[in-house]
MIDO-647049 format. One line per 4 residues: number of its first residue (from 0); their letters; for each residue x negated, y negated, z negated of C-alpha. Coordinates in steps of 0.02 Angstrom, whole numbers, plus 50000, padded with zeros to 5 digits. Example, Ala and Ser with C-alpha at 12.3 -4.5 7.8 and 13.67 -1.06 7.14 Angstrom:
2
0	AS	49385:50225:49610; 49316:50053:49643
***
This chain:
555
0	MREK	45854:46702:38272; 46038:46746:38288; 46088:46906:38200; 46144:47040:38319
4	REVK	46317:47106:38281; 46431:47238:38353; 46541:47176:38495; 46723:47225:38474
8	YQMK	46865:47217:38596; 47052:47225:38567; 47204:47258:38676; 47387:47250:38627
12	VLSS	47541:47302:38725; 47672:47164:38725; 47840:47135:38806; 47864:47014:38950
16	LVKV	47946:46893:38828; 47790:46852:38727; 47689:46696:38767; 47507:46724:38724
20	FPDE	47412:46568:38669; 47221:46575:38662; 47209:46529:38478; 47351:46637:38412
24	EPVY	47335:46825:38387; 47490:46905:38462; 47589:47027:38356; 47613:47204:38419
28	RPEC	47798:47245:38398; 47837:47428:38436; 48022:47389:38436; 47995:47273:38586
32	VKLS	47887:47377:38702; 48000:47521:38751; 48025:47497:38937; 48151:47572:39058
36	GLWD	48213:47522:39229; 48321:47568:39376; 48277:47588:39558; 48270:47425:39655
40	ETVS	48203:47316:39516; 48033:47260:39455; 48003:47282:39269; 47866:47188:39179
44	YQVA	47765:47190:39021; 47600:47118:38958; 47436:47177:38886; 47343:47050:38779
48	YTGN	47155:47064:38757; 47008:46979:38674; 46827:47007:38619; 46708:46936:38491
52	HFLR	46556:46926:38605; 46453:46765:38608; 46480:46722:38792; 46626:46759:38906
56	ERVD	46621:46924:38998; 46682:46974:39171; 46745:47153:39174; 46842:47271:39287
60	VKVI	47027:47309:39267; 47088:47483:39308; 47262:47557:39313; 47274:47741:39270
64	SPIA	47446:47811:39307; 47535:47934:39423; 47631:47782:39487; 47480:47666:39498
68	EYVR	47522:47617:39677; 47681:47533:39614; 47590:47433:39480; 47533:47254:39505
72	VRTV	47418:47168:39380; 47401:46980:39365; 47317:46867:39240; 47418:46744:39138
76	EQVP	47333:46575:39150; 47350:46426:39035; 47410:46263:39113; 47407:46085:39044
80	VGRA	47566:46021:38966; 47581:45835:38934; 47766:45818:38897; 47824:45974:38807
84	TNGI	48000:45918:38757; 48125:45777:38771; 48088:45723:38592; 48248:45795:38523
88	VDDN	48227:45981:38485; 48319:46121:38399; 48241:46266:38303; 48215:46372:38459
92	YLKT	48053:46301:38530; 47882:46383:38521; 47788:46218:38515; 47829:46035:38536
96	TSGL	47656:45962:38566; 47544:45934:38716; 47413:46065:38753; 47378:46221:38855
100	YPDL	47525:46339:38880; 47531:46511:38963; 47628:46505:39126; 47536:46534:39291
104	LKDI	47520:46712:39356; 47369:46742:39467; 47325:46897:39564; 47159:46972:39511
108	KDGK	47013:46941:39627; 46888:47082:39655; 46976:47184:39521; 46893:47084:39382
112	VIIR	46954:46976:39237; 46871:46863:39110; 46867:46907:38926; 46854:46740:38836
116	SHQW	46751:46738:38678; 46862:46739:38523; 47013:46689:38627; 47166:46790:38674
120	SSLW	47217:46813:38856; 47348:46925:38934; 47379:47028:39088; 47550:47027:39169
124	IDVK	47599:47201:39229; 47737:47225:39358; 47804:47396:39403; 47905:47395:39563
128	LTDE	48032:47536:39553; 48101:47611:39711; 48184:47777:39747; 48013:47839:39802
132	VPAG	47976:47853:39616; 48069:48005:39549; 48168:47982:39390; 48069:48023:39234
136	DYEI	47943:47960:39109; 47775:47893:39166; 47623:47836:39070; 47529:47681:39125
140	EIQL	47357:47647:39054; 47269:47480:39079; 47082:47491:39055; 46947:47359:39040
144	VKDD	46784:47429:39106; 46608:47359:39086; 46459:47444:39167; 46566:47598:39200
148	DVIC	46614:47613:39017; 46793:47589:38957; 46776:47456:38823; 46961:47454:38779
152	SAKR	47126:47515:38848; 47312:47511:38815; 47442:47642:38858; 47628:47631:38873
156	KITV	47770:47736:38940; 47902:47682:39063; 48065:47776:39091; 48127:47772:39272
160	IGVH	48313:47800:39289; 48365:47874:39454; 48507:47755:39490; 48501:47607:39610
164	LPKQ	48527:47435:39535; 48671:47360:39634; 48651:47212:39750; 48655:47042:39666
168	KIMH	48829:46964:39671; 48798:46794:39593; 48751:46651:39708; 48586:46573:39657
172	TEWF	48503:46418:39726; 48342:46336:39671; 48322:46175:39770; 48182:46202:39893
176	HADC	48076:46049:39932; 47997:46074:40103; 47919:45901:40098; 47821:45946:39941
180	LADY	47740:46093:40031; 47690:45983:40179; 47621:45853:40060; 47522:45974:39953
184	YHVD	47448:46074:40096; 47418:45917:40203; 47510:45983:40355; 47633:45895:40468
188	VFSE	47815:45924:40427; 47885:46065:40534; 47719:46096:40618; 47681:46279:40653
192	KHWE	47573:46287:40497; 47716:46215:40395; 47836:46346:40463; 47710:46482:40417
196	ILEN	47699:46417:40238; 47888:46401:40227; 47909:46584:40273; 47786:46636:40138
200	YFHE	47887:46541:40009; 48056:46599:40076; 48003:46781:40050; 47956:46752:39867
204	YVDR	48114:46649:39842; 48224:46794:39898; 48121:46927:39807; 48160:46843:39641
208	GCNM	48348:46833:39662; 48375:46669:39754; 48502:46699:39892; 48564:46524:39936
212	MMVP	48454:46396:40024; 48469:46208:40036; 48462:46147:40217; 48377:45977:40237
216	LFTY	48491:45904:40369; 48409:45739:40325; 48277:45694:40195; 48350:45737:40025
220	PLDM	48425:45582:39943; 48366:45654:39778; 48239:45617:39643; 48204:45439:39699
224	EVGN	48230:45270:39624; 48333:45153:39733; 48219:45084:39866; 48088:45219:39846
228	DRTT	48046:45346:39981; 47986:45524:40002; 47909:45614:40150; 48032:45626:40295
232	TQLI	48096:45804:40310; 48239:45802:40433; 48299:45952:40532; 48427:45859:40637
236	EVEV	48360:45765:40786; 48454:45602:40812; 48453:45486:40961; 48551:45326:40985
240	KNGE	48598:45285:41166; 48710:45139:41210; 48774:45134:41033; 48821:45319:41031
244	YHFG	48744:45455:40924; 48672:45614:40998; 48608:45764:40901; 48485:45905:40922
248	FDKM	48496:46062:40815; 48343:46162:40869; 48247:46138:40707; 48399:46177:40602
252	KRWV	48428:46335:40703; 48248:46387:40668; 48273:46353:40482; 48433:46457:40479
256	DLCK	48352:46598:40578; 48206:46602:40457; 48327:46607:40311; 48417:46755:40389
260	KCGI	48253:46844:40423; 48201:46826:40241; 48368:46881:40170; 48458:46719:40127
264	EYYE	48647:46746:40120; 48719:46574:40079; 48682:46397:40136; 48707:46227:40056
268	MSHL	48696:46072:40162; 48590:45933:40087; 48684:45791:40005; 48778:45675:40122
272	FSQW	48760:45526:40005; 48634:45460:39880; 48613:45531:39705; 48692:45455:39550
276	GAKY	48836:45362:39626; 48852:45396:39814; 48821:45212:39848; 48703:45232:39996
280	APKV	48673:45338:40149; 48525:45457:40150; 48373:45414:40253; 48408:45456:40435
284	MALV	48274:45436:40567; 48324:45419:40750; 48256:45379:40921; 48322:45209:40971
288	DGKE	48273:45155:41145; 48130:45280:41138; 48063:45218:40971; 48085:45305:40804
292	ERIF	48179:45199:40678; 48260:45221:40509; 48441:45191:40551; 48512:45232:40379
296	GWHT	48446:45231:40202; 48442:45119:40051; 48482:44971:40163; 48649:45044:40219
300	PAVG	48804:45071:40112; 48887:45242:40103; 49042:45179:40192; 49032:45080:40353
304	EYTR	48927:45119:40506; 48868:45276:40418; 49048:45334:40419; 49051:45321:40609
308	FLQA	48888:45418:40612; 48963:45559:40508; 49117:45561:40618; 49003:45598:40764
312	FLPR	48887:45717:40671; 48994:45827:40559; 49107:45900:40696; 48951:45949:40793
316	LVEK	48873:46024:40637; 49030:46126:40601; 49027:46192:40779; 48848:46251:40754
320	LKEW	48886:46332:40586; 49024:46432:40668; 48917:46474:40820; 48779:46540:40706
324	GIAE	48902:46642:40602; 48869:46554:40437; 49019:46438:40418; 49102:46556:40293
328	VTYF	48948:46554:40180; 48909:46368:40190; 48937:46241:40052; 48927:46051:40061
332	HISD	48864:45923:39935; 48934:45747:39922; 48819:45667:39791; 48719:45738:39648
336	EPRE	48767:45709:39465; 48904:45577:39478; 48959:45500:39314; 49116:45409:39261
340	EHLE	49044:45240:39309; 49020:45307:39486; 49201:45357:39510; 49249:45223:39634
344	TFKA	49095:45237:39745; 49104:45427:39743; 49289:45422:39786; 49257:45302:39930
348	AKES	49118:45413:39998; 49225:45570:39984; 49375:45487:40066; 49266:45424:40208
352	LGNM	49243:45606:40260; 49428:45624:40294; 49468:45803:40341; 49301:45838:40426
356	LDGF	49251:45965:40293; 49420:46049:40275; 49395:46234:40249; 49224:46212:40168
360	HTFD	49182:46210:39984; 49114:46048:39917; 49016:46068:39756; 48909:45955:39651
364	ALSS	48825:45952:39483; 48920:45838:39366; 48921:45797:39183; 49101:45778:39128
368	YEFY	49269:45862:39142; 49349:45689:39149; 49264:45660:39317; 49323:45829:39382
372	KHGL	49505:45788:39337; 49509:45657:39474; 49508:45797:39602; 49360:45738:39704
376	ISKP	49257:45899:39693; 49329:46068:39738; 49193:46165:39648; 49117:46076:39497
380	IPGN	48946:46130:39432; 48937:46077:39250; 48781:46098:39147; 48777:46248:39031
384	NEIE	48791:46124:38887; 48957:46059:38957; 49034:46211:39040; 49134:46268:38889
388	EFLE	49252:46120:38907; 49288:46175:39086; 49316:46354:39031; 49432:46298:38891
392	HGLT	49539:46213:39024; 49560:46378:39113; 49441:46356:39259; 49378:46518:39334
396	DMWT	49250:46566:39466; 49133:46439:39389; 48958:46383:39434; 48836:46313:39307
400	YYCT	48662:46237:39302; 48530:46172:39186; 48388:46049:39206; 48299:45922:39097
404	GQFY	48462:45868:39013; 48501:46040:38943; 48371:46042:38806; 48472:46070:38647
408	EVSN	48551:46234:38593; 48575:46306:38768; 48465:46419:38873; 48331:46342:38982
412	RFMS	48153:46378:39041; 48038:46240:38980; 47862:46302:38947; 47883:46252:38765
416	MPSA	48032:46370:38744; 48022:46555:38704; 48050:46668:38854; 48202:46746:38769
420	RNRI	48288:46578:38790; 48262:46598:38977; 48317:46780:38988; 48476:46766:38882
424	YGIQ	48552:46670:39028; 48593:46832:39120; 48701:46897:38979; 48791:46731:38963
428	LYKY	48825:46728:39150; 48897:46903:39137; 49013:46865:38992; 49090:46714:39076
432	DIIG	49099:46787:39253; 48996:46644:39324; 48988:46657:39514; 48844:46538:39549
436	ILHW	48694:46453:39468; 48592:46304:39525; 48430:46222:39476; 48351:46069:39556
440	GYNF	48167:46120:39552; 48098:46272:39639; 47944:46176:39696; 47958:45991:39659
444	YNSQ	47778:45928:39667; 47811:45742:39648; 47815:45627:39499; 47983:45578:39430
448	HSYE	48071:45468:39560; 47941:45524:39688; 47822:45380:39661; 47674:45493:39697
452	HINP	47628:45671:39744; 47555:45778:39605; 47446:45932:39591; 47555:46054:39493
456	YQVT	47403:46148:39428; 47355:45988:39338; 47524:45903:39310; 47670:46013:39255
460	DASN	47790:45878:39195; 47817:45767:39348; 47693:45640:39278; 47774:45640:39106
464	GFPA	47947:45628:39182; 48020:45794:39121; 47973:45932:39000; 47842:46044:39080
468	GDPF	47925:46188:39171; 48075:46090:39231; 48011:46029:39401; 47950:46193:39477
472	LVYP	47948:46383:39460; 47803:46423:39576; 47630:46351:39606; 47559:46317:39780
476	GADG	47427:46451:39806; 47271:46409:39906; 47316:46531:40046; 47486:46455:40081
480	HPEE	47577:46581:39973; 47665:46538:39811; 47592:46591:39644; 47727:46639:39521
484	SIRM	47752:46590:39340; 47805:46680:39182; 47965:46578:39194; 48001:46641:39370
488	MVHY	47980:46823:39319; 48082:46808:39160; 48220:46719:39255; 48217:46865:39377
492	EALT	48236:46982:39228; 48391:46886:39175; 48465:46918:39347; 48423:47103:39344
496	DLRA	48502:47114:39171; 48659:47038:39248; 48658:47168:39387; 48636:47310:39262
500	LELL	48781:47247:39157; 48890:47239:39313; 48840:47417:39358; 48886:47479:39185
504	ESLT	49052:47388:39196; 49089:47479:39360; 49064:47643:39265; 49165:47589:39113
508	SKEY	49253:47422:39087; 49217:47241:39046; 49277:47272:38868; 49158:47418:38848
512	VMEL	49008:47315:38904; 49055:47166:38796; 49065:47282:38646; 48886:47336:38680
516	IEED	48832:47154:38696; 48917:47090:38539; 48930:47241:38423; 48780:47190:38318
520	LDEP	48815:47003:38320; 48899:46909:38179; 48992:46798:38302; 49038:46802:38487
524	LTFK	48901:46756:38610; 48925:46587:38695; 48818:46468:38795; 48766:46381:38634
528	RYPK	48771:46523:38508; 48671:46677:38555; 48539:46796:38483; 48365:46723:38485
532	SDMY	48255:46877:38463; 48156:46969:38595; 48210:47133:38517; 48394:47099:38549
536	LIAL	48367:47077:38736; 48249:47224:38757; 48352:47343:38651; 48513:47293:38739
540	RNKV	48439:47322:38911; 48373:47493:38859; 48543:47536:38786; 48629:47483:38948
544	NKEI	48506:47584:39052; 48534:47736:38943; 48721:47722:38963; 48704:47703:39151
548	ARLS	48597:47860:39158; 48719:47959:39051; 48875:47907:39146; 48795:47925:39317
552	SAS	48737:48102:39281; 48908:48147:39212; 48993:48088:39371
***
């Protein structure tokens, strides 16, 4: 007969930057749990918990606080990671092996959570600060309750500073894949149900600091091998009559109206030519003699009849952008990630546009300054591992991005990386006055090259194509709403850090803020050289908040 022993439970307050693995006891770090925030931001932390009972237990979660109505509690769920890295790693990874990693944030059902026997789990706590919460210090207690008894609890204090965080200035796009939502939820593209799901995702997208939206004029010519296909997602209606092209913009108008409703401020038109070389036209579906046909795609070169199509289409599109009042905030893509060997085809594609896009920014992700020197892109978007060369040549008002290729030294958000490597991005963006950031995967739920659709709850690495965490930031919830990730929330924290730094600069100077950022560092902060500790980020943000409070009260 099994000996009966006392059941013990533990809870530990942790920062938002800790990743809690089931088989590793997290370390309580008092220097990392002091929390402060401004009005108009959501601040987050975690509470880890475990028990030594024989079976798992299902218990109630309770929030005890004078500001409980502003507190949201979610569980942090482990997800499977097949490909954790690109094989080449630096010393700033948590793990490099396959396994279960903490990432998915799930709202609590029925107010209950599972305590796993002899395993650590964590709760993700968000506190949404508005000016309805008076400035001051507030205690928040998280309790686990079993049979009306509190079996363990954890308290922490949050300092609310009565100053509004300013509006986000930086442009931020995460490429939104409408086809992946239709595929996952098994709904027709642009059916009413699809539009309903899109709106749910647009709201979350904006809430977390994304303010620019890709517009799928035609099916994205992205993330496909030559000859491969992905679900048609085309806003522009095309009809061919007597050899002439005619266009309908009703669906695009609905897309733009929905963007406006949800708070989108900037628009990027989907790429006019294929990825990695601009050799082909994107897939374009049209009614030809009453029958739907693919009139352009992998079978048609970028320059030729497609040029005549663009000469008919782009002037009409520009008219609509002006009519809808968004021309001034619209950007165009030519082709994604051109390389030196693509120079001639990219140049031919760009020149085929003539002056049709005069007055608009064209911007594209690219990998080398040498390519930029040819003058084919008005606004280059180098990776954060390549941007320093552009800055050294005196370029200003820069954009940057990262994806699977930015895996060494620089910030990124792979699941295998510490969250501090995600959050440091905001401070780097501030130092270098970056005006825009881009990432390719808000919700890419396909395998690499789109050979197949995947279930992101089961496959987090695009079927071993990229390190887990690169293809998407949100998971497709069962009710048609997105479920967020640790990476989404920490990236949001990076953006609120940026806004706080900008606010402090408005009260002091750039030099003053940079002194705060670098005063305890042995060398200047760069995109490749930066502090790695959680404490640095948390202490800096608290210091900035304290300065904002002091200077605001003085004024």
